C-alpha positions, 0 to 999 in steps of 0.5 A, spaced: 471 271 099 475 266 103 483 268 104 488 266 109 494 270 111 501 267 112 505 271 117 513 269 117 517 272 122 525 272 122 528 272 129 535 273 131 535 271 139 541 270 144 540 266 150 544 262 155 545 255 156 546 252 163 552 247 161 555 242 166 562 241 164 565 236 168 567 231 162 570 237 158 573 237 153 570 230 151 563 232 153 556 232 150 551 238 151 544 239 150 542 246 150 534 248 150 530 254 147 523 255 149 518 260 145 512 261 148 505 263 145 501 266 150 493 265 150 491 272 147 496 271 141 493 264 140 487 267 137 490 270 132 494 264 129 493 257 128 495 252 133 498 248 128 505 251 129 510 248 124 517 249 125 522 250 120 529 249 121 535 252 116 541 249 119 547 253 117 555 252 118 556 254 125 564 255 127 563 255 134 569 255 138 568 250 143 563 245 140 560 242 134 553 243 133 551 236 131 543 236 131 537 240 132 531 237 135 524 241 135 517 240 138 511 243 140 508 243 147 502 245 151 503 248 158 497 247 164 495 254 162 494 253 155 500 256 152 503 253 146 511 252 147 515 251 141 522 247 143 528 247 140 534 243 143 541 243 140 545 237 140 553 240 142 559 236 142 566 238 145 571 239 140 576 235 144 582 234 138 585 241 139 585 240 147 588 233 145 594 235 141 595 242 145 594 239 152 593 231 153 599 229 149 604 234 150 603 233 158 603 225 157 610 226 153 613 230 158 611 225 164 615 220 159 621 224 159 621 225 167 620 218 168 625 216 163 630 219 168 629 212 172 633 209 167 639 214 167 646 211 171 645 212 179 651 216 179 649 221 174 644 225 179 645 232 176 643 229 169 637 225 173 635 231 177 635 236 172 632 233 166 626 231 171 626 238 174 626 241 167 620 237 165 616 239 171 617 246 169 615 246 162 609 242 164 607 247 169 608 253 164 604 249 159 598 248 164 598 255 165 598 257 158 593 252 156 588 254 162 588 261 160 584 259 154 580 254 156 573 255 159 573 257 166 569 254 172 568 254 179 569 246 179 574 241 176 573 239 169 576 233 166 582 237 163 583 240 170 584 233 173 588 231 168 593 237 169 593 236 176 595 228 176 600 229 171 604 235 175 603 231 181 607 225 178 612 229 175 613 232 182 614 225 185 619 223 180 623 229 182 622 227 190 624 220 188 630 222 185 632 226 191 631 220 195 635 215 190 641 220 190 641 220 198 641 213 199 646 212 193 651 216 197 649 214 204 651 207 201 657 209 198 660 210 205 659 203 208 664 198 208 659 193 204 659 197 197 657 191 193 651 189 197 649 196 198 649 198 190 645 192 189 640 195 194 640 202 190 638 198 184 632 195 187 630 202 190 631 205 183 627 199 180 621 200 185 620 207 184 620 205 176 615 200 178 611 205 182 610 210 177 
């Protein structure tokens, strides 16, 4: 009698993906898995391989699984290759709330010191220094929980820009205070006071 035998295998496979994380955490990744059926095994199975994919709810730490694409290929040696391609999207909301927005707000706090009165140097420098120190602590804490790479990611560039800007604000406050007190000791105080205001406005415009 004619009969067909159907063999079903359920496999749990672990494989590595080579991801390019330059745009992390706003990146999209394609992770590909290839399964080979060699020419000897092909004699025992049909060449029409059907791939059935059952999606399950996966709570990945850094990425959302958006889609799974499947295809069947043949290589030059006659082997059948089943290809699975996983479409991944970075979970950027966590980093947006815990990294990008807080560092931006801290920079705004530092920038706001340009609107303090010129004679209140202690308030100006202490506020900008506090913002710089808090930002450095926040960056160190956030970097410990992000993906580690040998190259700079987008989030690393953002951190670098923010901390440099806050550092430059501190330097500018010191320059403004030096010019302010130097001009206070000159006989032309009204004119030098206006010059101090212009210098302060120039720094505000730069940042």
